[in-house]
N, CA, C and O atoms as a GROMACS GRO file, in nm:
protein
  476
    1UNK      N    1  -1.475  10.798   4.741
    1UNK     CA    2  -1.392  10.787   4.624
    1UNK      C    3  -1.420  10.658   4.549
    1UNK      O    4  -1.437  10.660   4.427
    2UNK      N    5  -1.426  10.544   4.621
    2UNK     CA    6  -1.450  10.416   4.555
    2UNK      C    7  -1.586  10.413   4.488
    2UNK      O    8  -1.604  10.350   4.384
    3UNK      N    9  -1.683  10.481   4.548
    3UNK     CA   10  -1.817  10.488   4.489
    3UNK      C   11  -1.811  10.558   4.354
    3UNK      O   12  -1.876  10.516   4.259
    4UNK      N   13  -1.733  10.666   4.344
    4UNK     CA   14  -1.720  10.738   4.218
    4UNK      C   15  -1.654  10.651   4.110
    4UNK      O   16  -1.692  10.659   3.993
    5UNK      N   17  -1.558  10.570   4.148
    5UNK     CA   18  -1.494  10.480   4.052
    5UNK      C   19  -1.595  10.378   4.002
    5UNK      O   20  -1.602  10.350   3.883
    6UNK      N   21  -1.674  10.324   4.093
    6UNK     CA   22  -1.775  10.225   4.055
    6UNK      C   23  -1.879  10.287   3.962
    6UNK      O   24  -1.921  10.225   3.865
    7UNK      N   25  -1.920  10.409   3.991
    7UNK     CA   26  -2.016  10.478   3.906
    7UNK      C   27  -1.956  10.504   3.769
    7UNK      O   28  -2.023  10.486   3.667
    8UNK      N   29  -1.829  10.547   3.764
    8UNK     CA   30  -1.762  10.571   3.636
    8UNK      C   31  -1.757  10.444   3.553
    8UNK      O   32  -1.790  10.445   3.434
    9UNK      N   33  -1.716  10.334   3.616
    9UNK     CA   34  -1.707  10.208   3.543
    9UNK      C   35  -1.844  10.167   3.490
    9UNK      O   36  -1.856  10.123   3.376
   10UNK      N   37  -1.947  10.181   3.573
   10UNK     CA   38  -2.081  10.141   3.531
   10UNK      C   39  -2.132  10.231   3.419
   10UNK      O   40  -2.188  10.182   3.320
   11UNK      N   41  -2.113  10.362   3.435
   11UNK     CA   42  -2.171  10.458   3.341
   11UNK      C   43  -2.094  10.466   3.210
   11UNK      O   44  -2.155  10.478   3.104
   12UNK      N   45  -1.964  10.460   3.214
   12UNK     CA   46  -1.885  10.488   3.095
   12UNK      C   47  -1.818  10.366   3.031
   12UNK      O   48  -1.793  10.365   2.910
   13UNK      N   49  -1.791  10.265   3.108
   13UNK     CA   50  -1.721  10.152   3.051
   13UNK      C   51  -1.817  10.044   3.002
   13UNK      O   52  -1.786   9.972   2.906
   14UNK      N   53  -1.931  10.032   3.065
   14UNK     CA   54  -2.027   9.932   3.021
   14UNK      C   55  -1.974   9.792   3.039
   14UNK      O   56  -1.862   9.771   3.087
   15UNK      N   57  -2.055   9.696   3.000
   15UNK     CA   58  -2.013   9.557   3.013
   15UNK      C   59  -1.924   9.517   2.897
   15UNK      O   60  -1.814   9.466   2.919
   16UNK      N   61  -1.968   9.541   2.772
   16UNK     CA   62  -1.885   9.503   2.658
   16UNK      C   63  -1.865   9.616   2.559
   16UNK      O   64  -1.772   9.612   2.479
   17UNK      N   65  -1.950   9.717   2.563
   17UNK     CA   66  -1.942   9.828   2.467
   17UNK      C   67  -1.953   9.778   2.323
   17UNK      O   68  -1.891   9.835   2.234
   18UNK      N   69  -2.029   9.673   2.300
   18UNK     CA   70  -2.037   9.613   2.167
   18UNK      C   71  -2.090   9.712   2.063
   18UNK      O   72  -2.060   9.698   1.945
   19UNK      N   73  -2.166   9.810   2.106
   19UNK     CA   74  -2.219   9.908   2.010
   19UNK      C   75  -2.110   9.997   1.953
   19UNK      O   76  -2.132  10.066   1.853
   20UNK      N   77  -1.993   9.997   2.015
   20UNK     CA   78  -1.881  10.078   1.967
   20UNK      C   79  -1.805  10.010   1.853
   20UNK      O   80  -1.714  10.069   1.794
   21UNK      N   81  -1.842   9.885   1.823
   21UNK     CA   82  -1.772   9.810   1.721
   21UNK      C   83  -1.864   9.781   1.604
   21UNK      O   84  -1.986   9.787   1.617
   22UNK      N   85  -1.805   9.748   1.490
   22UNK     CA   86  -1.885   9.724   1.370
   22UNK      C   87  -1.966   9.596   1.383
   22UNK      O   88  -1.938   9.511   1.466
   23UNK      N   89  -2.066   9.586   1.299
   23UNK     CA   90  -2.149   9.466   1.295
   23UNK      C   91  -2.062   9.344   1.265
   23UNK      O   92  -2.078   9.238   1.326
   24UNK      N   93  -1.970   9.360   1.171
   24UNK     CA   94  -1.881   9.249   1.134
   24UNK      C   95  -1.794   9.207   1.253
   24UNK      O   96  -1.778   9.087   1.278
   25UNK      N   97  -1.739   9.303   1.325
   25UNK     CA   98  -1.655   9.271   1.440
   25UNK      C   99  -1.735   9.199   1.548
   25UNK      O  100  -1.687   9.102   1.608
   26UNK      N  101  -1.855   9.245   1.573
   26UNK     CA  102  -1.942   9.180   1.671
   26UNK      C  103  -1.979   9.039   1.626
   26UNK      O  104  -1.984   8.946   1.708
   27UNK      N  105  -2.005   9.023   1.498
   27UNK     CA  106  -2.043   8.893   1.445
   27UNK      C  107  -1.929   8.792   1.458
   27UNK      O  108  -1.950   8.680   1.503
   28UNK      N  109  -1.809   8.832   1.420
   28UNK     CA  110  -1.693   8.743   1.431
   28UNK      C  111  -1.666   8.710   1.578
   28UNK      O  112  -1.636   8.596   1.611
   29UNK      N  113  -1.676   8.808   1.666
   29UNK     CA  114  -1.654   8.785   1.809
   29UNK      C  115  -1.755   8.684   1.864
   29UNK      O  116  -1.719   8.598   1.943
   30UNK      N  117  -1.880   8.696   1.823
   30UNK     CA  118  -1.983   8.602   1.866
   30UNK      C  119  -1.952   8.460   1.819
   30UNK      O  120  -1.965   8.364   1.895
   31UNK      N  121  -1.909   8.448   1.694
   31UNK     CA  122  -1.874   8.316   1.640
   31UNK      C  123  -1.756   8.256   1.715
   31UNK      O  124  -1.759   8.138   1.751
   32UNK      N  125  -1.654   8.336   1.738
   32UNK     CA  126  -1.535   8.284   1.806
   32UNK      C  127  -1.565   8.250   1.952
   32UNK      O  128  -1.512   8.152   2.005
   33UNK      N  129  -1.649   8.329   2.015
   33UNK     CA  130  -1.688   8.299   2.153
   33UNK      C  131  -1.762   8.165   2.159
   33UNK      O  132  -1.740   8.085   2.250
   34UNK      N  133  -1.850   8.142   2.063
   34UNK     CA  134  -1.925   8.016   2.060
   34UNK      C  135  -1.833   7.897   2.035
   34UNK      O  136  -1.862   7.786   2.082
   35UNK      N  137  -1.725   7.918   1.964
   35UNK     CA  138  -1.631   7.810   1.935
   35UNK      C  139  -1.526   7.791   2.044
   35UNK      O  140  -1.450   7.694   2.041
   36UNK      N  141  -1.522   7.881   2.141
   36UNK     CA  142  -1.414   7.882   2.240
   36UNK      C  143  -1.435   7.782   2.353
   36UNK      O  144  -1.420   7.816   2.470
   37UNK      N  145  -1.469   7.660   2.318
   37UNK     CA  146  -1.481   7.553   2.416
   37UNK      C  147  -1.448   7.422   2.346
   37UNK      O  148  -1.499   7.396   2.238
   38UNK      N  149  -1.362   7.339   2.407
   38UNK     CA  150  -1.322   7.216   2.339
   38UNK      C  151  -1.439   7.122   2.308
   38UNK      O  152  -1.435   7.051   2.207
   39UNK      N  153  -1.541   7.121   2.391
   39UNK     CA  154  -1.657   7.035   2.363
   39UNK      C  155  -1.728   7.081   2.236
   39UNK      O  156  -1.775   6.998   2.158
   40UNK      N  157  -1.735   7.211   2.214
   40UNK     CA  158  -1.802   7.263   2.094
   40UNK      C  159  -1.719   7.233   1.970
   40UNK      O  160  -1.774   7.204   1.863
   41UNK      N  161  -1.588   7.240   1.983
   41UNK     CA  162  -1.501   7.202   1.872
   41UNK      C  163  -1.520   7.054   1.841
   41UNK      O  164  -1.525   7.014   1.724
   42UNK      N  165  -1.530   6.971   1.945
   42UNK     CA  166  -1.552   6.827   1.925
   42UNK      C  167  -1.686   6.801   1.857
   42UNK      O  168  -1.696   6.712   1.773
   43UNK      N  169  -1.788   6.878   1.893
   43UNK     CA  170  -1.919   6.865   1.828
   43UNK      C  171  -1.908   6.900   1.680
   43UNK      O  172  -1.959   6.828   1.595
   44UNK      N  173  -1.840   7.010   1.651
   44UNK     CA  174  -1.820   7.051   1.511
   44UNK      C  175  -1.744   6.942   1.436
   44UNK      O  176  -1.781   6.905   1.325
   45UNK      N  177  -1.637   6.892   1.497
   45UNK     CA  178  -1.558   6.786   1.433
   45UNK      C  179  -1.645   6.665   1.402
   45UNK      O  180  -1.636   6.606   1.294
   46UNK      N  181  -1.729   6.627   1.497
   46UNK     CA  182  -1.818   6.513   1.475
   46UNK      C  183  -1.916   6.540   1.363
   46UNK      O  184  -1.938   6.456   1.276
   47UNK      N  185  -1.977   6.660   1.364
   47UNK     CA  186  -2.074   6.694   1.260
   47UNK      C  187  -2.010   6.695   1.121
   47UNK      O  188  -2.077   6.671   1.021
   48UNK      N  189  -1.881   6.723   1.115
   48UNK     CA  190  -1.811   6.721   0.986
   48UNK      C  191  -1.792   6.579   0.933
   48UNK      O  192  -1.769   6.560   0.813
   49UNK      N  193  -1.802   6.480   1.021
   49UNK     CA  194  -1.783   6.341   0.977
   49UNK      C  195  -1.914   6.274   0.936
   49UNK      O  196  -1.913   6.167   0.877
   50UNK      N  197  -2.026   6.337   0.968
   50UNK     CA  198  -2.158   6.281   0.934
   50UNK      C  199  -2.236   6.387   0.857
   50UNK      O  200  -2.204   6.506   0.864
   51UNK      N  201  -2.338   6.345   0.786
   51UNK     CA  202  -2.422   6.443   0.714
   51UNK      C  203  -2.504   6.525   0.812
   51UNK      O  204  -2.514   6.647   0.798
   52UNK      N  205  -2.563   6.460   0.908
   52UNK     CA  206  -2.641   6.525   1.012
   52UNK      C  207  -2.660   6.425   1.124
   52UNK      O  208  -2.638   6.306   1.106
   53UNK      N  209  -2.700   6.473   1.240
   53UNK     CA  210  -2.720   6.381   1.353
   53UNK      C  211  -2.813   6.443   1.455
   53UNK      O  212  -2.845   6.562   1.449
   54UNK      N  213  -2.854   6.362   1.549
   54UNK     CA  214  -2.935   6.410   1.660
   54UNK      C  215  -2.846   6.415   1.785
   54UNK      O  216  -2.735   6.362   1.786
   55UNK      N  217  -2.895   6.478   1.887
   55UNK     CA  218  -2.817   6.496   2.010
   55UNK      C  219  -2.769   6.362   2.065
   55UNK      O  220  -2.656   6.352   2.112
   56UNK      N  221  -2.852   6.260   2.060
   56UNK     CA  222  -2.815   6.129   2.112
   56UNK      C  223  -2.692   6.071   2.044
   56UNK      O  224  -2.612   6.003   2.108
   57UNK      N  225  -2.678   6.099   1.914
   57UNK     CA  226  -2.559   6.052   1.842
   57UNK      C  227  -2.433   6.116   1.900
   57UNK      O  228  -2.330   6.050   1.917
   58UNK      N  229  -2.442   6.244   1.930
   58UNK     CA  230  -2.326   6.317   1.985
   58UNK      C  231  -2.296   6.268   2.126
   58UNK      O  232  -2.179   6.255   2.164
   59UNK      N  233  -2.401   6.241   2.204
   59UNK     CA  234  -2.382   6.189   2.340
   59UNK      C  235  -2.306   6.057   2.336
   59UNK      O  236  -2.224   6.030   2.423
   60UNK      N  237  -2.334   5.976   2.235
   60UNK     CA  238  -2.264   5.848   2.222
   60UNK      C  239  -2.117   5.865   2.184
   60UNK      O  240  -2.037   5.775   2.207
   61UNK      N  241  -2.081   5.979   2.126
   61UNK     CA  242  -1.945   6.003   2.079
   61UNK      C  243  -1.858   6.077   2.179
   61UNK      O  244  -1.737   6.055   2.184
   62UNK      N  245  -1.918   6.164   2.258
   62UNK     CA  246  -1.840   6.249   2.349
   62UNK      C  247  -1.858   6.205   2.494
   62UNK      O  248  -1.963   6.151   2.530
   63UNK      N  249  -1.758   6.228   2.578
   63UNK     CA  250  -1.766   6.188   2.719
   63UNK      C  251  -1.840   6.291   2.806
   63UNK      O  252  -1.793   6.328   2.913
   64UNK      N  253  -1.955   6.335   2.758
   64UNK     CA  254  -2.034   6.435   2.830
   64UNK      C  255  -2.178   6.388   2.844
   64UNK      O  256  -2.226   6.308   2.764
   65UNK      N  257  -2.245   6.439   2.946
   65UNK     CA  258  -2.385   6.405   2.968
   65UNK      C  259  -2.474   6.473   2.865
   65UNK      O  260  -2.436   6.575   2.807
   66UNK      N  261  -2.590   6.418   2.844
   66UNK     CA  262  -2.684   6.472   2.745
   66UNK      C  263  -2.721   6.617   2.772
   66UNK      O  264  -2.723   6.696   2.678
   67UNK      N  265  -2.749   6.657   2.898
   67UNK     CA  266  -2.781   6.799   2.921
   67UNK      C  267  -2.665   6.893   2.886
   67UNK      O  268  -2.687   7.004   2.837
   68UNK      N  269  -2.543   6.847   2.910
   68UNK     CA  270  -2.425   6.928   2.877
   68UNK      C  271  -2.412   6.942   2.726
   68UNK      O  272  -2.386   7.052   2.676
   69UNK      N  273  -2.430   6.833   2.654
   69UNK     CA  274  -2.426   6.837   2.507
   69UNK      C  275  -2.534   6.930   2.455
   69UNK      O  276  -2.510   7.011   2.365
   70UNK      N  277  -2.653   6.920   2.512
   70UNK     CA  278  -2.764   7.006   2.468
   70UNK      C  279  -2.732   7.152   2.488
   70UNK      O  280  -2.766   7.235   2.403
   71UNK      N  281  -2.666   7.187   2.599
   71UNK     CA  282  -2.629   7.326   2.624
   71UNK      C  283  -2.526   7.374   2.521
   71UNK      O  284  -2.536   7.487   2.472
   72UNK      N  285  -2.430   7.289   2.489
   72UNK     CA  286  -2.330   7.327   2.389
   72UNK      C  287  -2.395   7.340   2.250
   72UNK      O  288  -2.360   7.430   2.174
   73UNK      N  289  -2.487   7.252   2.218
   73UNK     CA  290  -2.558   7.262   2.090
   73UNK      C  291  -2.637   7.393   2.084
   73UNK      O  292  -2.644   7.459   1.980
   74UNK      N  293  -2.696   7.429   2.196
   74UNK     CA  294  -2.773   7.555   2.202
   74UNK      C  295  -2.683   7.675   2.174
   74UNK      O  296  -2.722   7.765   2.100
   75UNK      N  297  -2.563   7.677   2.232
   75UNK     CA  298  -2.469   7.786   2.210
   75UNK      C  299  -2.427   7.793   2.063
   75UNK      O  300  -2.421   7.901   2.004
   76UNK      N  301  -2.398   7.677   2.004
   76UNK     CA  302  -2.359   7.674   1.863
   76UNK      C  303  -2.474   7.717   1.773
   76UNK      O  304  -2.454   7.784   1.672
   77UNK      N  305  -2.595   7.677   1.809
   77UNK     CA  306  -2.713   7.713   1.730
   77UNK      C  307  -2.742   7.863   1.743
   77UNK      O  308  -2.775   7.928   1.644
   78UNK      N  309  -2.730   7.917   1.863
   78UNK     CA  310  -2.753   8.060   1.884
   78UNK      C  311  -2.655   8.145   1.804
   78UNK      O  312  -2.689   8.256   1.761
   79UNK      N  313  -2.534   8.095   1.784
   79UNK     CA  314  -2.433   8.167   1.705
   79UNK      C  315  -2.450   8.137   1.556
   79UNK      O  316  -2.376   8.191   1.473
   80UNK      N  317  -2.546   8.054   1.523
   80UNK     CA  318  -2.577   8.019   1.383
   80UNK      C  319  -2.467   7.935   1.318
   80UNK      O  320  -2.458   7.930   1.195
   81UNK      N  321  -2.384   7.870   1.399
   81UNK     CA  322  -2.279   7.785   1.347
   81UNK      C  323  -2.337   7.650   1.302
   81UNK      O  324  -2.292   7.591   1.204
   82UNK      N  325  -2.437   7.605   1.376
   82UNK     CA  326  -2.509   7.485   1.335
   82UNK      C  327  -2.655   7.522   1.317
   82UNK      O  328  -2.702   7.624   1.366
   83UNK      N  329  -2.724   7.436   1.246
   83UNK     CA  330  -2.868   7.454   1.230
   83UNK      C  331  -2.935   7.321   1.259
   83UNK      O  332  -2.873   7.215   1.246
   84UNK      N  333  -3.059   7.328   1.297
   84UNK     CA  334  -3.130   7.206   1.330
   84UNK      C  335  -3.267   7.204   1.266
   84UNK      O  336  -3.333   7.307   1.253
   85UNK      N  337  -3.309   7.086   1.226
   85UNK     CA  338  -3.444   7.068   1.173
   85UNK      C  339  -3.512   6.959   1.253
   85UNK      O  340  -3.449   6.860   1.293
   86UNK      N  341  -3.638   6.976   1.277
   86UNK     CA  342  -3.713   6.881   1.358
   86UNK      C  343  -3.750   6.760   1.273
   86UNK      O  344  -3.807   6.772   1.165
   87UNK      N  345  -3.717   6.644   1.326
   87UNK     CA  346  -3.752   6.517   1.262
   87UNK      C  347  -3.821   6.432   1.366
   87UNK      O  348  -3.755   6.369   1.450
   88UNK      N  349  -3.951   6.429   1.363
   88UNK     CA  350  -4.028   6.356   1.465
   88UNK      C  351  -4.014   6.426   1.598
   88UNK      O  352  -4.051   6.542   1.613
   89UNK      N  353  -3.960   6.354   1.696
   89UNK     CA  354  -3.942   6.412   1.829
   89UNK      C  355  -3.797   6.458   1.852
   89UNK      O  356  -3.764   6.503   1.961
   90UNK      N  357  -3.713   6.447   1.751
   90UNK     CA  358  -3.572   6.483   1.765
   90UNK      C  359  -3.537   6.600   1.675
   90UNK      O  360  -3.607   6.629   1.578
   91UNK      N  361  -3.429   6.667   1.708
   91UNK     CA  362  -3.376   6.772   1.623
   91UNK      C  363  -3.249   6.718   1.557
   91UNK      O  364  -3.158   6.668   1.623
   92UNK      N  365  -3.247   6.730   1.426
   92UNK     CA  366  -3.134   6.682   1.346
   92UNK      C  367  -3.040   6.801   1.319
   92UNK      O  368  -3.083   6.900   1.259
   93UNK      N  369  -2.915   6.793   1.364
   93UNK     CA  370  -2.821   6.904   1.354
   93UNK      C  371  -2.723   6.886   1.238
   93UNK      O  372  -2.685   6.774   1.203
   94UNK      N  373  -2.683   6.998   1.180
   94UNK     CA  374  -2.579   6.999   1.077
   94UNK      C  375  -2.510   7.135   1.080
   94UNK      O  376  -2.560   7.231   1.140
   95UNK      N  377  -2.394   7.143   1.015
   95UNK     CA  378  -2.316   7.266   1.008
   95UNK      C  379  -2.386   7.365   0.915
   95UNK      O  380  -2.440   7.326   0.811
   96UNK      N  381  -2.386   7.493   0.952
   96UNK     CA  382  -2.443   7.597   0.867
   96UNK      C  383  -2.332   7.647   0.774
   96UNK      O  384  -2.241   7.716   0.819
   97UNK      N  385  -2.339   7.613   0.645
   97UNK     CA  386  -2.229   7.650   0.554
   97UNK      C  387  -2.213   7.801   0.535
   97UNK      O  388  -2.101   7.847   0.510
   98UNK      N  389  -2.319   7.878   0.546
   98UNK     CA  390  -2.308   8.024   0.531
   98UNK      C  391  -2.222   8.084   0.641
   98UNK      O  392  -2.140   8.172   0.615
   99UNK      N  393  -2.240   8.037   0.762
   99UNK     CA  394  -2.161   8.089   0.874
   99UNK      C  395  -2.016   8.048   0.860
   99UNK      O  396  -1.926   8.127   0.889
  100UNK      N  397  -1.992   7.926   0.818
  100UNK     CA  398  -1.855   7.880   0.798
  100UNK      C  399  -1.787   7.962   0.690
  100UNK      O  400  -1.669   7.994   0.700
  101UNK      N  401  -1.861   7.997   0.586
  101UNK     CA  402  -1.805   8.082   0.479
  101UNK      C  403  -1.767   8.219   0.532
  101UNK      O  404  -1.664   8.274   0.492
  102UNK      N  405  -1.848   8.276   0.621
  102UNK     CA  406  -1.814   8.406   0.681
  102UNK      C  407  -1.685   8.398   0.759
  102UNK      O  408  -1.599   8.486   0.750
  103UNK      N  409  -1.671   8.290   0.837
  103UNK     CA  410  -1.548   8.274   0.915
  103UNK      C  411  -1.428   8.252   0.822
  103UNK      O  412  -1.320   8.306   0.846
  104UNK      N  413  -1.448   8.175   0.718
  104UNK     CA  414  -1.340   8.150   0.622
  104UNK      C  415  -1.295   8.281   0.557
  104UNK      O  416  -1.175   8.305   0.544
  105UNK      N  417  -1.389   8.363   0.516
  105UNK     CA  418  -1.357   8.492   0.455
  105UNK      C  419  -1.278   8.579   0.551
  105UNK      O  420  -1.180   8.642   0.513
  106UNK      N  421  -1.321   8.583   0.676
  106UNK     CA  422  -1.251   8.663   0.775
  106UNK      C  423  -1.107   8.615   0.794
  106UNK      O  424  -1.014   8.695   0.794
  107UNK      N  425  -1.089   8.484   0.811
  107UNK     CA  426  -0.956   8.432   0.835
  107UNK      C  427  -0.866   8.440   0.712
  107UNK      O  428  -0.745   8.454   0.726
  108UNK      N  429  -0.923   8.431   0.593
  108UNK     CA  430  -0.843   8.452   0.472
  108UNK      C  431  -0.792   8.596   0.465
  108UNK      O  432  -0.676   8.619   0.432
  109UNK      N  433  -0.880   8.692   0.497
  109UNK     CA  434  -0.839   8.833   0.499
  109UNK      C  435  -0.732   8.855   0.604
  109UNK      O  436  -0.633   8.924   0.579
  110UNK      N  437  -0.750   8.797   0.721
  110UNK     CA  438  -0.653   8.809   0.829
  110UNK      C  439  -0.519   8.750   0.787
  110UNK      O  440  -0.414   8.811   0.810
  111UNK      N  441  -0.522   8.636   0.727
  111UNK     CA  442  -0.400   8.569   0.681
  111UNK      C  443  -0.327   8.653   0.576
  111UNK      O  444  -0.205   8.667   0.582
  112UNK      N  445  -0.398   8.709   0.483
  112UNK     CA  446  -0.337   8.792   0.379
  112UNK      C  447  -0.273   8.916   0.437
  112UNK      O  448  -0.161   8.952   0.400
  113UNK      N  449  -0.343   8.983   0.528
  113UNK     CA  450  -0.290   9.107   0.585
  113UNK      C  451  -0.172   9.082   0.679
  113UNK      O  452  -0.080   9.163   0.684
  114UNK      N  453  -0.174   8.974   0.750
  114UNK     CA  454  -0.064   8.943   0.840
  114UNK      C  455   0.064   8.917   0.761
  114UNK      O  456   0.172   8.963   0.800
  115UNK      N  457   0.052   8.846   0.651
  115UNK     CA  458   0.171   8.815   0.571
  115UNK      C  459   0.225   8.937   0.497
  115UNK      O  460   0.343   8.943   0.465
  116UNK      N  461   0.139   9.034   0.471
  116UNK     CA  462   0.185   9.156   0.404
  116UNK      C  463   0.255   9.250   0.501
  116UNK      O  464   0.349   9.319   0.462
  117UNK      N  465   0.211   9.253   0.629
  117UNK     CA  466   0.260   9.355   0.720
  117UNK      C  467   0.355   9.302   0.827
  117UNK      O  468   0.414   9.380   0.902
  118UNK      N  469   0.370   9.175   0.835
  118UNK     CA  470   0.453   9.120   0.942
  118UNK      C  471   0.601   9.132   0.905
  118UNK      O  472   0.639   9.119   0.789
  119UNK      N  473   0.682   9.158   1.005
  119UNK     CA  474   0.826   9.176   0.980
  119UNK      C  475   0.900   9.045   0.963
  119UNK      O  476   1.021   9.044   0.942
   0.00000   0.00000   0.00000
């Protein structure tokens, strides 16, 4: 019996079933997942205070080791929240305004609909 349950879960439930949702829903979920860590929020906050920076600048600002910062930068970059350009031997990071605009549009729509339908 337990084997049948395991097979059902594997075959029909899948890991995330992301294909069952719209591209927009998947995109917003990816962005929110990438932001769902306080260190990543701190990185974003720092990048908002400077025009651009390298990983070493962030290491000097946050109480985390360089490899940890690099991993968080990688997650933010993979979600297209930040972008980086190579300058010599370093990568210079900045906020991707297009992605921020997408999130802003989503949250504005959410805010409007909540206020219209909430009791």
